[in-house]
Backbone atoms as SQL, in Angstrom:
CREATE TABLE atoms (id INTEGER PRIMARY KEY, chain TEXT, resi INTEGER, resn TEXT, atom TEXT, x REAL, y REAL, z REAL);
INSERT INTO atoms VALUES
  (1, 'A', 1, 'MET', 'N', 12.213, -5.293, -14.196),
  (2, 'A', 1, 'MET', 'CA', 11.309, -5.840, -13.259),
  (3, 'A', 1, 'MET', 'C', 10.433, -6.838, -13.459),
  (4, 'A', 2, 'LEU', 'N', 10.236, -6.961, -14.830),
  (5, 'A', 2, 'LEU', 'CA', 9.633, -7.990, -15.582),
  (6, 'A', 2, 'LEU', 'C', 9.959, -9.325, -15.152),
  (7, 'A', 3, 'LYS', 'N', 11.269, -9.539, -15.030),
  (8, 'A', 3, 'LYS', 'CA', 11.858, -10.921, -14.784),
  (9, 'A', 3, 'LYS', 'C', 11.656, -11.360, -13.304),
  (10, 'A', 4, 'ASN', 'N', 11.218, -10.471, -12.493),
  (11, 'A', 4, 'ASN', 'CA', 10.911, -10.728, -10.987),
  (12, 'A', 4, 'ASN', 'C', 9.631, -11.172, -10.731),
  (13, 'A', 5, 'ILE', 'N', 8.955, -11.216, -11.875),
  (14, 'A', 5, 'ILE', 'CA', 7.348, -11.826, -11.643),
  (15, 'A', 5, 'ILE', 'C', 7.479, -13.405, -11.937),
  (16, 'A', 6, 'VAL', 'N', 6.976, -13.925, -10.690),
  (17, 'A', 6, 'VAL', 'CA', 7.141, -15.161, -10.514),
  (18, 'A', 6, 'VAL', 'C', 6.097, -16.215, -10.691),
  (19, 'A', 7, 'LYS', 'N', 4.821, -15.497, -10.855),
  (20, 'A', 7, 'LYS', 'CA', 3.438, -16.108, -10.774),
  (21, 'A', 7, 'LYS', 'C', 3.123, -16.431, -12.552),
  (22, 'A', 8, 'PRO', 'N', 2.363, -17.270, -12.690),
  (23, 'A', 8, 'PRO', 'CA', 1.897, -17.466, -14.081),
  (24, 'A', 8, 'PRO', 'C', 1.252, -16.148, -14.603),
  (25, 'A', 9, 'THR', 'N', 1.457, -15.843, -15.675),
  (26, 'A', 9, 'THR', 'CA', 0.629, -14.165, -15.897),
  (27, 'A', 9, 'THR', 'C', 0.024, -14.462, -17.550),
  (28, 'A', 10, 'LEU', 'N', -1.135, -13.900, -17.484),
  (29, 'A', 10, 'LEU', 'CA', -2.027, -13.744, -18.767),
  (30, 'A', 10, 'LEU', 'C', -1.849, -12.387, -19.124),
  (31, 'A', 11, 'LEU', 'N', -1.416, -12.217, -20.277),
  (32, 'A', 11, 'LEU', 'CA', -1.195, -10.996, -21.030),
  (33, 'A', 11, 'LEU', 'C', -2.339, -10.804, -22.260),
  (34, 'A', 12, 'ILE', 'N', -3.108, -10.010, -22.054),
  (35, 'A', 12, 'ILE', 'CA', -4.249, -9.752, -23.104),
  (36, 'A', 12, 'ILE', 'C', -3.976, -8.475, -23.767),
  (37, 'A', 13, 'GLN', 'N', -3.931, -8.585, -25.176),
  (38, 'A', 13, 'GLN', 'CA', -3.478, -7.285, -25.844),
  (39, 'A', 13, 'GLN', 'C', -4.719, -7.294, -27.155),
  (40, 'A', 14, 'SER', 'N', -5.262, -6.201, -27.501),
  (41, 'A', 14, 'SER', 'CA', -6.114, -5.978, -28.678),
  (42, 'A', 14, 'SER', 'C', -5.062, -5.896, -29.819),
  (43, 'A', 15, 'SER', 'N', -5.787, -6.488, -31.086),
  (44, 'A', 15, 'SER', 'CA', -4.944, -6.491, -32.182),
  (45, 'A', 15, 'SER', 'C', -4.746, -5.053, -32.621),
  (46, 'A', 16, 'ASN', 'N', -5.702, -4.260, -32.333),
  (47, 'A', 16, 'ASN', 'CA', -5.767, -2.783, -32.784),
  (48, 'A', 16, 'ASN', 'C', -5.771, -1.925, -31.517),
  (49, 'A', 17, 'ASP', 'N', -4.414, -1.634, -30.559),
  (50, 'A', 17, 'ASP', 'CA', -4.449, -0.971, -29.390),
  (51, 'A', 17, 'ASP', 'C', -3.716, 0.321, -29.785),
  (52, 'A', 18, 'SER', 'N', -4.308, 1.556, -29.582),
  (53, 'A', 18, 'SER', 'CA', -3.619, 2.680, -29.715),
  (54, 'A', 18, 'SER', 'C', -2.738, 3.090, -28.851),
  (55, 'A', 19, 'LEU', 'N', -2.814, 2.446, -27.551),
  (56, 'A', 19, 'LEU', 'CA', -1.743, 2.692, -26.462),
  (57, 'A', 19, 'LEU', 'C', -0.705, 2.050, -26.421),
  (58, 'A', 20, 'ALA', 'N', -0.921, 0.608, -26.907),
  (59, 'A', 20, 'ALA', 'CA', 0.291, -0.260, -26.931),
  (60, 'A', 20, 'ALA', 'C', 0.498, -1.065, -28.032),
  (61, 'A', 21, 'ALA', 'N', 1.674, -0.816, -28.714),
  (62, 'A', 21, 'ALA', 'CA', 1.896, -1.593, -29.914),
  (63, 'A', 21, 'ALA', 'C', 2.127, -2.974, -29.608),
  (64, 'A', 22, 'PRO', 'N', 1.735, -3.820, -30.788),
  (65, 'A', 22, 'PRO', 'CA', 2.137, -5.422, -30.412),
  (66, 'A', 22, 'PRO', 'C', 3.576, -5.715, -29.853),
  (67, 'A', 23, 'GLU', 'N', 4.425, -4.950, -30.238),
  (68, 'A', 23, 'GLU', 'CA', 5.813, -5.164, -29.686),
  (69, 'A', 23, 'GLU', 'C', 5.809, -5.061, -28.343),
  (70, 'A', 24, 'ILE', 'N', 5.329, -4.271, -27.559),
  (71, 'A', 24, 'ILE', 'CA', 5.008, -4.101, -26.062),
  (72, 'A', 24, 'ILE', 'C', 4.533, -5.512, -25.446),
  (73, 'A', 25, 'GLY', 'N', 3.543, -6.005, -26.005),
  (74, 'A', 25, 'GLY', 'CA', 3.159, -7.136, -25.676),
  (75, 'A', 25, 'GLY', 'C', 3.818, -8.310, -25.640),
  (76, 'A', 26, 'ALA', 'N', 4.649, -8.454, -26.895),
  (77, 'A', 26, 'ALA', 'CA', 5.734, -9.432, -27.316),
  (78, 'A', 26, 'ALA', 'C', 6.943, -9.285, -26.107),
  (79, 'A', 27, 'TYR', 'N', 7.318, -7.947, -26.079),
  (80, 'A', 27, 'TYR', 'CA', 8.289, -7.836, -25.050),
  (81, 'A', 27, 'TYR', 'C', 8.003, -8.213, -23.695),
  (82, 'A', 28, 'MET', 'N', 6.833, -7.959, -23.228),
  (83, 'A', 28, 'MET', 'CA', 6.525, -8.305, -21.900),
  (84, 'A', 28, 'MET', 'C', 6.416, -10.058, -21.791),
  (85, 'A', 29, 'ALA', 'N', 5.969, -10.624, -22.829),
  (86, 'A', 29, 'ALA', 'CA', 5.642, -11.981, -22.926),
  (87, 'A', 29, 'ALA', 'C', 7.054, -12.612, -22.662),
  (88, 'A', 30, 'GLU', 'N', 8.130, -11.989, -23.583),
  (89, 'A', 30, 'GLU', 'CA', 9.468, -12.457, -23.509),
  (90, 'A', 30, 'GLU', 'C', 10.263, -12.403, -22.282),
  (91, 'A', 31, 'ASN', 'N', 9.810, -11.428, -21.386),
  (92, 'A', 31, 'ASN', 'CA', 10.568, -11.030, -20.286),
  (93, 'A', 31, 'ASN', 'C', 9.844, -11.416, -18.868),
  (94, 'A', 32, 'ILE', 'N', 8.713, -12.092, -18.899),
  (95, 'A', 32, 'ILE', 'CA', 7.992, -12.574, -17.712),
  (96, 'A', 32, 'ILE', 'C', 7.991, -14.142, -17.942),
  (97, 'A', 33, 'THR', 'N', 8.569, -14.787, -17.106),
  (98, 'A', 33, 'THR', 'CA', 8.626, -16.140, -17.022),
  (99, 'A', 33, 'THR', 'C', 7.229, -16.582, -16.580),
  (100, 'A', 34, 'ASP', 'N', 6.868, -17.859, -17.609),
  (101, 'A', 34, 'ASP', 'CA', 5.477, -18.390, -17.456),
  (102, 'A', 34, 'ASP', 'C', 4.297, -17.393, -17.727),
  (103, 'A', 35, 'SER', 'N', 4.552, -16.651, -18.788),
  (104, 'A', 35, 'SER', 'CA', 3.551, -15.759, -19.212),
  (105, 'A', 35, 'SER', 'C', 2.918, -16.258, -20.574),
  (106, 'A', 36, 'GLN', 'N', 1.887, -16.023, -20.869),
  (107, 'A', 36, 'GLN', 'CA', 0.960, -16.288, -22.004),
  (108, 'A', 36, 'GLN', 'C', 0.284, -15.103, -22.487),
  (109, 'A', 37, 'LEU', 'N', 0.598, -14.713, -23.884),
  (110, 'A', 37, 'LEU', 'CA', 0.216, -13.584, -24.451),
  (111, 'A', 37, 'LEU', 'C', -1.025, -14.067, -25.348),
  (112, 'A', 38, 'GLU', 'N', -2.002, -13.339, -25.255),
  (113, 'A', 38, 'GLU', 'CA', -3.207, -13.629, -26.065),
  (114, 'A', 38, 'GLU', 'C', -3.626, -12.358, -26.610),
  (115, 'A', 39, 'ILE', 'N', -3.461, -12.295, -28.065),
  (116, 'A', 39, 'ILE', 'CA', -4.028, -11.179, -28.959),
  (117, 'A', 39, 'ILE', 'C', -5.451, -11.421, -29.344),
  (118, 'A', 40, 'ILE', 'N', -6.232, -10.380, -29.087),
  (119, 'A', 40, 'ILE', 'CA', -7.758, -10.364, -29.264),
  (120, 'A', 40, 'ILE', 'C', -7.895, -9.637, -30.434),
  (121, 'A', 41, 'GLU', 'N', -8.790, -10.087, -31.437),
  (122, 'A', 41, 'GLU', 'CA', -9.082, -9.357, -32.596),
  (123, 'A', 41, 'GLU', 'C', -10.006, -8.407, -32.011),
  (124, 'A', 42, 'ALA', 'N', -9.480, -7.153, -31.840),
  (125, 'A', 42, 'ALA', 'CA', -10.551, -6.180, -31.209),
  (126, 'A', 42, 'ALA', 'C', -9.822, -4.873, -31.316),
  (127, 'A', 43, 'GLU', 'N', -10.561, -3.788, -31.224),
  (128, 'A', 43, 'GLU', 'CA', -10.228, -2.239, -31.076),
  (129, 'A', 43, 'GLU', 'C', -10.071, -1.870, -29.636),
  (130, 'A', 44, 'GLY', 'N', -8.975, -0.908, -29.300),
  (131, 'A', 44, 'GLY', 'CA', -8.946, -0.178, -28.154),
  (132, 'A', 44, 'GLY', 'C', -8.017, -0.861, -27.295),
  (133, 'A', 45, 'HIS', 'N', -7.991, -0.180, -26.154),
  (134, 'A', 45, 'HIS', 'CA', -7.104, -0.620, -25.014),
  (135, 'A', 45, 'HIS', 'C', -7.600, -1.160, -23.838),
  (136, 'A', 46, 'CYS', 'N', -8.816, -0.881, -23.470),
  (137, 'A', 46, 'CYS', 'CA', -9.446, -1.488, -22.457),
  (138, 'A', 46, 'CYS', 'C', -10.651, -2.440, -22.796),
  (139, 'A', 47, 'LEU', 'N', -10.050, -3.698, -23.095),
  (140, 'A', 47, 'LEU', 'CA', -10.864, -4.844, -23.602),
  (141, 'A', 47, 'LEU', 'C', -11.682, -5.077, -22.473),
  (142, 'A', 48, 'HIS', 'N', -11.409, -5.156, -21.111),
  (143, 'A', 48, 'HIS', 'CA', -12.197, -5.457, -20.106),
  (144, 'A', 48, 'HIS', 'C', -13.552, -4.791, -20.138),
  (145, 'A', 49, 'MET', 'N', -13.616, -3.489, -20.621),
  (146, 'A', 49, 'MET', 'CA', -14.652, -2.822, -20.656),
  (147, 'A', 49, 'MET', 'C', -15.372, -2.978, -22.099),
  (148, 'A', 50, 'THR', 'N', -14.595, -3.080, -23.100),
  (149, 'A', 50, 'THR', 'CA', -15.338, -3.074, -24.403),
  (150, 'A', 50, 'THR', 'C', -15.661, -4.348, -24.989),
  (151, 'A', 51, 'ASP', 'N', -14.942, -5.251, -24.723),
  (152, 'A', 51, 'ASP', 'CA', -15.235, -6.727, -25.104),
  (153, 'A', 51, 'ASP', 'C', -14.786, -7.838, -24.161),
  (154, 'A', 52, 'ALA', 'N', -15.649, -7.523, -22.925),
  (155, 'A', 52, 'ALA', 'CA', -15.554, -8.688, -21.898),
  (156, 'A', 52, 'ALA', 'C', -15.800, -9.995, -22.144),
  (157, 'A', 53, 'THR', 'N', -16.798, -9.929, -23.206),
  (158, 'A', 53, 'THR', 'CA', -17.311, -11.504, -23.510),
  (159, 'A', 53, 'THR', 'C', -16.323, -12.108, -24.378),
  (160, 'A', 54, 'LEU', 'N', -15.262, -11.694, -24.866),
  (161, 'A', 54, 'LEU', 'CA', -14.225, -12.123, -25.389),
  (162, 'A', 54, 'LEU', 'C', -13.311, -12.656, -24.460),
  (163, 'A', 55, 'LEU', 'N', -13.028, -11.913, -23.445),
  (164, 'A', 55, 'LEU', 'CA', -12.048, -12.117, -22.618),
  (165, 'A', 55, 'LEU', 'C', -12.236, -13.320, -21.399),
  (166, 'A', 56, 'THR', 'N', -13.710, -13.385, -21.323),
  (167, 'A', 56, 'THR', 'CA', -14.100, -14.420, -20.169),
  (168, 'A', 56, 'THR', 'C', -13.606, -15.767, -20.389),
  (169, 'A', 57, 'PRO', 'N', -13.726, -16.326, -21.673),
  (170, 'A', 57, 'PRO', 'CA', -13.307, -17.647, -21.960),
  (171, 'A', 57, 'PRO', 'C', -11.693, -17.788, -21.783),
  (172, 'A', 58, 'ILE', 'N', -10.920, -16.888, -22.143),
  (173, 'A', 58, 'ILE', 'CA', -9.537, -16.815, -22.207),
  (174, 'A', 58, 'ILE', 'C', -9.124, -16.669, -20.616),
  (175, 'A', 59, 'VAL', 'N', -9.651, -15.977, -19.941),
  (176, 'A', 59, 'VAL', 'CA', -9.258, -15.858, -18.527),
  (177, 'A', 59, 'VAL', 'C', -9.593, -17.208, -17.654),
  (178, 'A', 60, 'ILE', 'N', -10.711, -17.643, -17.948),
  (179, 'A', 60, 'ILE', 'CA', -11.453, -18.917, -17.363),
  (180, 'A', 60, 'ILE', 'C', -10.240, -20.084, -17.553),
  (181, 'A', 61, 'ASP', 'N', -10.075, -20.222, -18.939),
  (182, 'A', 61, 'ASP', 'CA', -9.089, -21.379, -19.449),
  (183, 'A', 61, 'ASP', 'C', -7.607, -21.172, -18.720),
  (184, 'A', 62, 'PHE', 'N', -7.381, -19.904, -18.752),
  (185, 'A', 62, 'PHE', 'CA', -5.856, -19.672, -18.209),
  (186, 'A', 62, 'PHE', 'C', -5.930, -19.991, -16.591),
  (187, 'A', 63, 'ILE', 'N', -6.818, -19.482, -15.954),
  (188, 'A', 63, 'ILE', 'CA', -7.331, -19.951, -14.327),
  (189, 'A', 63, 'ILE', 'C', -7.207, -21.434, -14.383),
  (190, 'A', 64, 'ASN', 'N', -8.035, -22.159, -15.051),
  (191, 'A', 64, 'ASN', 'CA', -8.046, -23.709, -15.078),
  (192, 'A', 64, 'ASN', 'C', -6.791, -24.349, -15.468),
  (193, 'A', 65, 'ASN', 'N', -5.945, -23.747, -16.181),
  (194, 'A', 65, 'ASN', 'CA', -4.766, -24.487, -16.814),
  (195, 'A', 65, 'ASN', 'C', -3.698, -24.046, -15.662),
  (196, 'A', 66, 'HIS', 'N', -3.997, -23.218, -14.663),
  (197, 'A', 66, 'HIS', 'CA', -2.453, -22.698, -13.826),
  (198, 'A', 66, 'HIS', 'C', -2.997, -22.875, -12.423),
  (199, 'A', 67, 'ASN', 'N', -3.970, -23.196, -12.273),
  (200, 'A', 67, 'ASN', 'CA', -4.400, -23.488, -10.682),
  (201, 'A', 67, 'ASN', 'C', -4.249, -22.398, -10.074),
  (202, 'A', 68, 'VAL', 'N', -4.770, -21.150, -10.581),
  (203, 'A', 68, 'VAL', 'CA', -4.669, -19.710, -10.064),
  (204, 'A', 68, 'VAL', 'C', -5.852, -19.602, -9.162);
């Protein structure tokens, strides 16, 4: 199913995620065309809730660079 994603995709993963190993993010990035994987130096799985200030510039940059 990942190969069917045809839109620019930003993948964000914490460096210490208890629910998703780094290999999962890498696998997704390898199998989604035009994807970008960002590893955030943070703890946990729900970065949008625990470290939103770290995510904001990354998301804004991605949107600006991909005309999303």
